[in-house]
LOBALO-982000 format. One record per residue: residue number from 1; x, y, z of N, C-alpha, C in turn. Coordinates in steps of 0.05 Angstrom, whole numbers, plus 5000, padded with zeros to 4 digits. Example, Ala and Ser with C-alpha at 12.3 -4.5 7.8 and 13.67 -1.06 7.14 Angstrom:
BEGIN
  keza   n.X   n.Y   n.Z  ca.X  ca.Y  ca.Z   c.X   c.Y   c.Z
     1  5264  4886  5156  5246  4910  5156  5264  4934  5156
     2  5257  4955  5142  5273  4979  5143  5258  5001  5157
//
This chain:
BEGIN
  keza   n.X   n.Y   n.Z  ca.X  ca.Y  ca.Z   c.X   c.Y   c.Z
     1  4626  8623  7541  4610  8630  7526  4589  8638  7516
     2  4587  8653  7537  4567  8682  7532  4581  8700  7518
     3  4609  8705  7526  4625  8734  7502  4625  8726  7477
     4  4632  8693  7482  4647  8670  7449  4615  8676  7417
     5  4592  8681  7445  4571  8686  7425  4571  8703  7419
     6  4564  8731  7433  4569  8749  7424  4589  8756  7399
     7  4609  8761  7411  4629  8766  7384  4626  8754  7366
     8  4611  8726  7363  4602  8709  7332  4584  8725  7330
     9  4565  8738  7336  4527  8745  7324  4547  8768  7306
    10  4560  8781  7331  4586  8809  7316  4591  8815  7287
    11  4605  8791  7280  4608  8782  7264  4584  8768  7237
    12  4576  8756  7251  4550  8756  7234  4536  8778  7217
    13  4541  8796  7237  4520  8817  7224  4545  8831  7205
    14  4576  8842  7217  4593  8840  7187  4580  8822  7167
    15  4584  8806  7160  4588  8784  7144  4555  8798  7131
    16  4538  8796  7146  4518  8798  7127  4512  8832  7117
    17  4530  8850  7131  4534  8885  7118  4551  8859  7103
    18  4577  8860  7097  4582  8858  7076  4566  8832  7050
    19  4559  8813  7049  4545  8807  7038  4525  8822  7027
    20  4515  8841  7041  4487  8854  7024  4505  8865  7008
    21  4519  8885  7022  4547  8902  7003  4557  8901  6988
    22  4551  8871  6971  4570  8857  6951  4543  8851  6936
    23  4518  8846  6948  4500  8847  6929  4488  8861  6918
    24  4477  8892  6929  4491  8912  6926  4495  8932  6905
    25  4522  8913  6899  4554  8929  6874  4535  8904  6861
    26  4536  8880  6867  4532  8863  6834  4515  8877  6823
    27  4485  8879  6840  4462  8887  6827  4473  8920  6804
    28  4486  8925  6811  4491  8948  6792  4496  8946  6770
    29  4521  8937  6775  4537  8927  6764  4523  8910  6748
    30  4504  8887  6743  4488  8881  6725  4469  8904  6714
    31  4463  8918  6739  4448  8938  6715  4455  8966  6704
    32  4482  8963  6703  4494  8971  6683  4498  8957  6656
    33  4505  8939  6664  4505  8912  6641  4480  8911  6617
    34  4462  8911  6633  4444  8909  6621  4428  8933  6598
    35  4438  8952  6611  4439  8980  6599  4450  8990  6585
    36  4485  8980  6590  4499  8986  6554  4482  8955  6538
    37  4478  8946  6546  4468  8930  6516  4441  8940  6510
    38  4430  8945  6527  4397  8960  6512  4414  8973  6488
    39  4420  9006  6502  4429  9017  6480  4453  8999  6467
    40  4472  8987  6459  4477  8977  6437  4456  8958  6419
    41  4439  8946  6438  4415  8931  6415  4393  8965  6396
    42  4384  8977  6421  4379  8995  6401  4388  9014  6388
    43  4418  9018  6381  4440  9024  6363  4436  9004  6355
    44  4442  8988  6341  4436  8959  6329  4411  8971  6315
    45  4395  8973  6319  4364  8968  6325  4359  8991  6301
    46  4379  9004  6303  4366  9038  6290  4388  9045  6271
    47  4413  9028  6269  4433  9031  6244  4424  9010  6228
    48  4412  8992  6237  4410  8967  6218  4390  8973  6198
    49  4374  8990  6185  4357  8992  6168  4366  9014  6149
    50  4376  9034  6169  4401  9059  6150  4423  9034  6137
    51  4434  9020  6146  4449  8993  6134  4442  8997  6107
    52  4423  8969  6120  4412  8967  6098  4407  8972  6067
    53  4396  8994  6084  4380  9018  6048  4403  9026  6044
    54  4438  9031  6058  4453  9044  6038  4465  9015  6023
    55  4463  8987  6025  4471  8971  6011  4455  8968  6002
    56  4427  8969  5979  4405  8964  5979  4414  8992  5960
    57  4412  9009  5957  4430  9031  5947  4451  9012  5932
    58  4468  9017  5935  4493  9007  5931  4492  8994  5910
    59  4481  8969  5920  4472  8940  5898  4458  8958  5881
    60  4435  8970  5881  4424  8984  5854  4450  8991  5838
    61  4454  9022  5845  4482  9034  5841  4503  9021  5818
    62  4507  9001  5834  4529  8973  5816  4508  8955  5805
    63  4488  8957  5797  4483  8944  5786  4466  8954  5759
    64  4463  8986  5765  4469  9016  5732  4485  8996  5726
    65  4513  9001  5746  4537  9010  5718  4550  8996  5708
    66  4535  8964  5717  4546  8944  5705  4529  8933  5684
    67  4495  8949  5685  4490  8955  5657  4482  8971  5631
    68  4499  9006  5645  4504  9016  5635  4537  9008  5616
    69  4553  8998  5638  4581  8988  5624  4569  8961  5590
    70  4551  8948  5604  4544  8930  5581  4536  8942  5552
    71  4516  8956  5567  4518  8981  5529  4535  8993  5513
    72  4558  9012  5540  4574  9026  5534  4594  9000  5515
    73  4603  8970  5518  4628  8961  5514  4603  8967  5484
    74  4577  8947  5485  4570  8941  5462  4564  8968  5443
    75  4562  8979  5457  4576  9022  5436  4599  9018  5430
    76  4623  9014  5442  4640  9012  5436  4654  8995  5420
    77  4644  8968  5425  4651  8953  5406  4639  8957  5371
    78  4609  8959  5372  4607  8977  5351  4605  9001  5326
    79  4623  9022  5350  4644  9032  5342  4668  9030  5326
    80  4678  9014  5348  4695  8994  5335  4706  8982  5312
    81  4680  8968  5300  4663  8958  5280  4670  8979  5260
    82  4657  9005  5255  4654  9024  5247  4680  9033  5244
    83  4698  9034  5250  4732  9054  5252  4743  9032  5237
    84  4734  9005  5245  4740  8978  5226  4755  8986  5199
    85  4710  8982  5191  4715  8996  5165  4719  9019  5141
    86  4722  9038  5161  4729  9059  5157  4765  9065  5143
    87  4773  9056  5168  4805  9034  5169  4801  9017  5133
    88  4801  9000  5141  4808  8970  5114  4794  8987  5092
    89  4774  9006  5087  4765  9014  5062  4800  9036  5064
    90  4801  9058  5068  4839  9067  5068  4853  9058  5069
    91  4866  9035  5082  4881  9021  5085  4879  8990  5077
    92  4902  8967  5062  4896  8946  5069  4903  8930  5092
    93  4881  8928  5092  4869  8898  5132  4899  8890  5144
    94  4921  8866  5120  4953  8874  5138  4961  8894  5129
    95  4956  8921  5134  4969  8937  5139  4963  8956  5164
    96  4931  8943  5167  4903  8972  5184  4933  8940  5214
    97  4936  8922  5209  4932  8912  5239  4957  8911  5252
    98  4981  8911  5221  5009  8919  5229  5015  8940  5242
    99  4993  8968  5242  5000  8990  5245  4989  8982  5281
   100  4962  8972  5281  4945  8982  5308  4981  8955  5331
   101  4995  8947  5319  5015  8936  5335  5042  8951  5334
   102  5026  8974  5326  5060  8991  5321  5072  8985  5306
   103  5063  8973  5301  5108  8964  5284  5104  8979  5256
   104  5128  8989  5247  5128  8998  5220  5126  8976  5207
   105  5106  8985  5174  5100  8976  5158  5128  8987  5138
   106  5139  8969  5133  5161  8969  5108  5160  8976  5083
   107  5168  8978  5062  5162  8989  5027  5159  8943  5024
   108  5145  8948  5002  5138  8918  4993  5153  8926  4961
   109  5167  8901  4956  5171  8895  4920  5152  8883  4916
   110  5139  8883  4890  5124  8867  4889  5134  8870  4848
   111  5132  8836  4838  5147  8831  4809  5118  8835  4795
   112  5105  8827  4805  5086  8842  4783  5057  8847  4788
   113  5044  8869  4787  5013  8878  4788  5005  8889  4761
   114  4981  8897  4769  4965  8903  4746  4954  8932  4762
   115  4950  8960  4750  4943  8985  4748  4914  8985  4730
   116  4899  8996  4740  4877  9005  4729  4877  9044  4726
   117  4871  9059  4717  4861  9080  4717  4824  9085  4703
   118  4816  9111  4701  4784  9115  4703  4795  9148  4709
   119  4781  9161  4680  4775  9186  4689  4753  9198  4673
   120  4742  9202  4668  4708  9215  4658  4710  9238  4642
   121  4709  9239  4612  4706  9248  4595  4690  9275  4596
   122  4704  9296  4577  4691  9316  4592  4687  9325  4624
   123  4701  9325  4640  4694  9319  4666  4692  9363  4671
   124  4709  9372  4659  4721  9403  4664  4694  9413  4663
   125  4676  9398  4628  4666  9416  4619  4638  9423  4631
   126  4623  9392  4641  4614  9384  4669  4608  9397  4687
   127  4649  9391  4702  4625  9422  4717  4630  9452  4719
   128  4642  9452  4698  4644  9483  4697  4610  9493  4690
   129  4590  9474  4689  4566  9479  4678  4545  9479  4697
   130  4559  9464  4730  4536  9442  4750  4546  9464  4770
   131  4532  9449  4789  4550  9473  4827  4553  9452  4834
   132  4580  9456  4856  4598  9458  4873  4575  9426  4874
   133  4558  9427  4886  4544  9406  4903  4535  9392  4884
   134  4525  9390  4857  4512  9375  4840  4537  9363  4832
   135  4557  9368  4830  4588  9351  4816  4594  9329  4836
   136  4587  9343  4863  4598  9321  4882  4578  9290  4894
   137  4546  9311  4887  4528  9281  4881  4534  9275  4871
   138  4539  9278  4832  4546  9262  4821  4579  9240  4819
   139  4604  9243  4838  4600  9224  4835  4607  9209  4848
   140  4597  9224  4885  4580  9200  4896  4569  9181  4880
   141  4567  9182  4868  4535  9159  4860  4556  9142  4838
   142  4564  9153  4820  4596  9140  4812  4604  9116  4818
   143  4616  9128  4836  4631  9122  4850  4625  9098  4880
   144  4594  9098  4885  4581  9078  4901  4583  9049  4875
   145  4578  9065  4843  4564  9054  4830  4594  9034  4830
   146  4618  9049  4824  4639  9026  4818  4645  9011  4840
   147  4642  9023  4881  4656  9004  4899  4630  8984  4897
   148  4615  8983  4888  4588  8963  4896  4602  8935  4872
   149  4615  8945  4858  4616  8929  4829  4638  8924  4833
   150  4669  8931  4840  4690  8928  4845  4689  8905  4872
   151  4677  8902  4896  4667  8876  4909  4676  8845  4910
   152  4666  8840  4869  4666  8824  4865  4686  8816  4854
   153  4712  8819  4852  4732  8821  4841  4768  8816  4864
   154  4779  8814  4856  4805  8814  4877  4826  8841  4875
   155  4808  8853  4882  4835  8880  4879  4836  8893  4897
   156  4842  8919  4897  4834  8940  4914  4857  8962  4905
   157  4820  8978  4917  4819  9011  4899  4835  9024  4920
   158  4862  9037  4904  4883  9065  4927  4859  9083  4925
   159  4853  9097  4929  4839  9123  4920  4821  9132  4890
   160  4812  9156  4909  4789  9154  4877  4803  9198  4872
   161  4809  9214  4870  4809  9243  4874  4798  9255  4846
   162  4778  9274  4855  4764  9287  4825  4760  9262  4822
   163  4758  9257  4785  4741  9251  4774  4767  9214  4770
   164  4788  9232  4775  4801  9192  4780  4795  9179  4785
   165  4805  9147  4789  4784  9117  4805  4806  9103  4799
   166  4823  9098  4813  4855  9082  4812  4847  9058  4828
   167  4846  9038  4817  4859  9015  4831  4868  8987  4835
   168  4874  8972  4840  4907  8955  4830  4887  8924  4841
   169  4921  8906  4823  4898  8876  4839  4938  8868  4830
   170  4945  8849  4862  4954  8827  4863  4979  8852  4874
   171  4952  8875  4901  4971  8879  4922  4947  8886  4938
   172  4961  8888  4963  4976  8885  4984  4974  8845  4982
   173  4959  8821  4962  4954  8805  4973  4958  8805  4950
   174  4994  8771  4948  4993  8764  4917  4970  8738  4909
   175  4968  8751  4878  4955  8736  4866  4958  8718  4845
   176  4975  8712  4850  5001  8687  4829  4991  8720  4789
   177  4986  8702  4772  4980  8714  4740  4951  8727  4748
   178  4941  8728  4772  4914  8730  4758  4892  8751  4748
   179  4927  8780  4765  4906  8805  4765  4903  8822  4751
   180  4918  8809  4724  4914  8815  4688  4871  8818  4688
   181  4868  8800  4691  4856  8779  4688  4821  8792  4710
   182  4837  8806  4741  4811  8812  4756  4815  8839  4737
   183  4834  8846  4740  4827  8883  4729  4814  8878  4701
   184  4827  8857  4687  4806  8866  4656  4778  8860  4662
   185  4769  8851  4677  4742  8828  4683  4724  8858  4690
   186  4729  8863  4715  4722  8893  4725  4722  8925  4711
   187  4738  8924  4683  4748  8946  4678  4712  8935  4652
   188  4715  8913  4640  4696  8905  4628  4661  8916  4636
   189  4667  8909  4675  4637  8911  4691  4637  8945  4692
   190  4662  8943  4693  4657  8986  4685  4638  8997  4679
   191  4654  8987  4652  4649  9000  4632  4607  8985  4618
   192  4597  8958  4622  4577  8951  4630  4558  8976  4646
   193  4567  8981  4669  4548  8989  4696  4547  9012  4680
   194  4568  9029  4667  4562  9062  4662  4548  9073  4633
   195  4542  9052  4633  4529  9049  4602  4496  9056  4611
   196  4491  9044  4640  4461  9047  4648  4466  9088  4664
   197  4489  9091  4669  4492  9109  4688  4472  9135  4681
   198  4465  9158  4704  4444  9183  4693  4461  9191  4712
   199  4466  9227  4696  4477  9244  4714  4455  9256  4736
   200  4449  9252  4764  4434  9252  4776  4414  9290  4768
   201  4443  9294  4752  4414  9332  4742  4425  9337  4716
   202  4430  9314  4705  4433  9320  4683  4431  9292  4665
   203  4400  9290  4671  4395  9265  4668  4387  9252  4636
   204  4379  9264  4619  4393  9264  4587  4424  9265  4572
   205  4432  9267  4589  4468  9270  4584  4478  9237  4593
   206  4489  9227  4570  4506  9200  4573  4542  9208  4589
   207  4552  9185  4615  4566  9196  4624  4581  9180  4610
   208  4607  9188  4607  4636  9165  4598  4658  9169  4608
   209  4669  9140  4608  4696  9141  4611  4724  9130  4600
   210  4740  9139  4607  4763  9131  4596  4786  9113  4613
   211  4789  9093  4613  4803  9067  4635  4828  9056  4605
   212  4850  9062  4616  4877  9047  4623  4889  9023  4645
   213  4905  9019  4632  4918  8996  4654  4937  8983  4632
   214  4956  8980  4660  4979  8968  4651  4987  8952  4662
   215  5006  8936  4662  5022  8904  4681  5043  8923  4689
   216  5068  8908  4706  5097  8915  4710  5103  8905  4741
   217  5133  8915  4744  5123  8917  4788  5133  8946  4790
   218  5127  8939  4820  5126  8976  4831  5132  8959  4861
   219  5129  8977  4871  5136  8992  4910  5114  8992  4909
   220  5095  8990  4941  5080  8982  4947  5093  8997  4984
   221  5083  9015  4998  5079  9028  5023  5077  9034  5037
   222  5069  9040  5077  5050  9061  5080  5077  9090  5079
   223  5069  9111  5087  5075  9139  5071  5056  9153  5106
   224  5069  9159  5124  5063  9189  5137  5050  9169  5155
   225  5045  9189  5183  5047  9176  5212  5016  9186  5225
   226  5008  9217  5211  4979  9238  5223  4968  9222  5219
   227  4973  9222  5186  4953  9211  5159  4967  9190  5151
   228  4974  9167  5144  4987  9153  5131  4969  9130  5110
   229  4970  9148  5087  4962  9127  5061  4986  9113  5049
   230  4971  9090  5040  4980  9076  5034  4986  9081  4976
   231  5005  9081  4986  5023  9089  4969  5039  9066  4949
   232  5029  9068  4922  5049  9070  4903  5066  9079  4887
   233  5087  9059  4883  5115  9074  4875  5122  9053  4845
   234  5127  9078  4818  5149  9065  4805  5132  9073  4777
   235  5142  9058  4751  5146  9076  4733  5111  9057  4714
   236  5107  9039  4725  5076  9016  4733  5057  9044  4713
   237  5056  9053  4754  5037  9069  4762  5036  9095  4741
   238  5059  9097  4723  5059  9122  4716  5049  9109  4672
   239  5061  9098  4680  5042  9073  4634  5024  9074  4643
   240  5006  9073  4676  4975  9068  4669  4961  9083  4677
   241  4975  9107  4680  4951  9137  4667  4968  9145  4650
   242  4979  9144  4631  4998  9149  4605  4968  9132  4591
   243  4961  9111  4586  4943  9081  4581  4916  9111  4585
   244  4909  9125  4605  4878  9122  4605  4885  9166  4602
   245  4907  9170  4603  4902  9199  4594  4893  9201  4551
   246  4911  9176  4546  4918  9174  4512  4891  9154  4515
   247  4870  9141  4516  4852  9130  4509  4822  9145  4510
   248  4820  9118  4495  4789  9129  4481  4762  9118  4499
   249  4737  9142  4492  4719  9141  4498  4713  9118  4506
   250  4702  9109  4530  4690  9078  4533  4707  9052  4518
   251  4731  9057  4514  4741  9032  4511  4760  9026  4547
   252  4779  9005  4525  4800  8998  4551  4827  9001  4535
   253  4839  9029  4552  4880  9014  4531  4901  9003  4551
   254  4905  8971  4542  4923  8966  4550  4943  8965  4552
   255  4968  8960  4552  4992  8971  4541  4990  8922  4538
   256  5026  8931  4522  5030  8912  4512  5033  8874  4540
   257  5054  8886  4560  5052  8867  4584  5021  8857  4591
   258  5004  8884  4597  4979  8867  4602  4967  8859  4575
   259  4974  8856  4551  4958  8849  4540  4975  8806  4536
   260  5005  8801  4533  5021  8784  4541  5008  8769  4577
   261  5000  8789  4595  4998  8774  4617  4978  8758  4612
   262  4947  8774  4593  4915  8771  4585  4920  8732  4570
   263  4941  8736  4556  4950  8722  4533  4961  8690  4556
   264  4959  8699  4584  4966  8674  4596  4948  8656  4616
   265  4931  8675  4616  4900  8661  4622  4878  8652  4602
   266  4865  8633  4625  4850  8611  4605  4810  8637  4600
   267  4805  8658  4614  4794  8669  4599  4800  8679  4578
   268  4777  8688  4558  4774  8692  4529  4770  8727  4532
   269  4799  8750  4524  4788  8773  4533  4798  8782  4479
   270  4767  8795  4479  4774  8810  4453  4790  8835  4443
   271  4825  8835  4444  4835  8847  4434  4852  8862  4410
   272  4841  8894  4412  4848  8901  4392  4871  8919  4377
   273  4886  8918  4367  4913  8926  4375  4912  8951  4359
   274  4909  8974  4377  4906  9008  4374  4936  9016  4351
   275  4960  9003  4359  4974  8997  4340  4999  9016  4351
   276  5027  9029  4346  5053  9038  4357  5039  9069  4362
   277  5043  9081  4391  5042  9099  4405  5062  9119  4415
   278  5059  9133  4409  5096  9148  4426  5083  9158  4458
   279  5090  9144  4479  5062  9158  4515  5102  9173  4513
   280  5088  9194  4531  5110  9209  4546  5116  9201  4574
   281  5134  9182  4579  5145  9170  4607  5162  9192  4625
   282  5163  9182  4655  5185  9201  4661  5216  9204  4656
   283  5222  9226  4661  5249  9211  4652  5266  9207  4682
   284  5251  9209  4697  5276  9199  4726  5263  9170  4722
   285  5291  9151  4740  5285  9130  4743  5258  9114  4753
   286  5260  9134  4769  5223  9114  4783  5203  9153  4789
   287  5184  9131  4783  5151  9163  4791  5141  9154  4811
   288  5125  9169  4820  5109  9171  4843  5077  9180  4831
   289  5057  9153  4833  5034  9160  4839  5016  9151  4871
   290  5012  9175  4878  5001  9175  4911  4962  9186  4896
   291  4953  9158  4912  4927  9172  4901  4918  9175  4879
   292  4933  9174  4859  4914  9189  4820  4941  9217  4823
   293  4950  9214  4828  4964  9254  4836  4997  9237  4823
   294  4998  9240  4813  5029  9243  4791  5053  9264  4797
   295  5062  9239  4816  5091  9260  4817  5107  9251  4823
   296  5126  9262  4805  5155  9262  4796  5177  9248  4807
//
């Protein structure tokens, strides 16, 4: 029994040593875990403000970008409206929409339209006695007056070149038999406006214009790709130009076709027969007027 007790005591000592060693190992592991956790926590505490600051800066940058994007979008819309107005002044709205869709705009035949031509009487002499800037200022002032007045009528301004002013009714939107009346009333309105017009650099001189009108068929279409122009083709345009060139100052010179079209309307126009006149017309089957300049 004494030997058994002695052996048991030895095993008890070994067990105590083993337990103490295990406790020390666990304490070391626990200490290391605490140190690692403390380091991680310290790292998080150090990095968190930096992350928050970066997120705040990123949010502020995104907000500024969004605000700038909204401003740029508004500016883009305003610029688009300006470009649309410019395009609509150069080309009919229906043609502009087709060009935006990258569709080819085919030429279209119109059975009956009315063409208006006008120019300034004595423009060559006025230009000779004026500087280029004075001539440009005079034309700008005059055509601003014309443009403001023709907006009241169902007409389309084709173009102005020099002192020539060309307007058409009945295209690109057809208006039945009303085109002759629209052009006639517009012409009378322009004559009334020109009576009160004063040349900016020569206020004592009175400006006069000649007006020619013709009614008939024509073909209209877009010509060109880089700078597309809406052009009118046909002898109707050529004859209207001849009516203007052979007309009298402050008078509206019309053809028989225009007279017949006006007589179909309910509006009453005073028409004075001028008589038979020989008007030179192109010998070719068709003639082209592009922006008021005749090309045969």
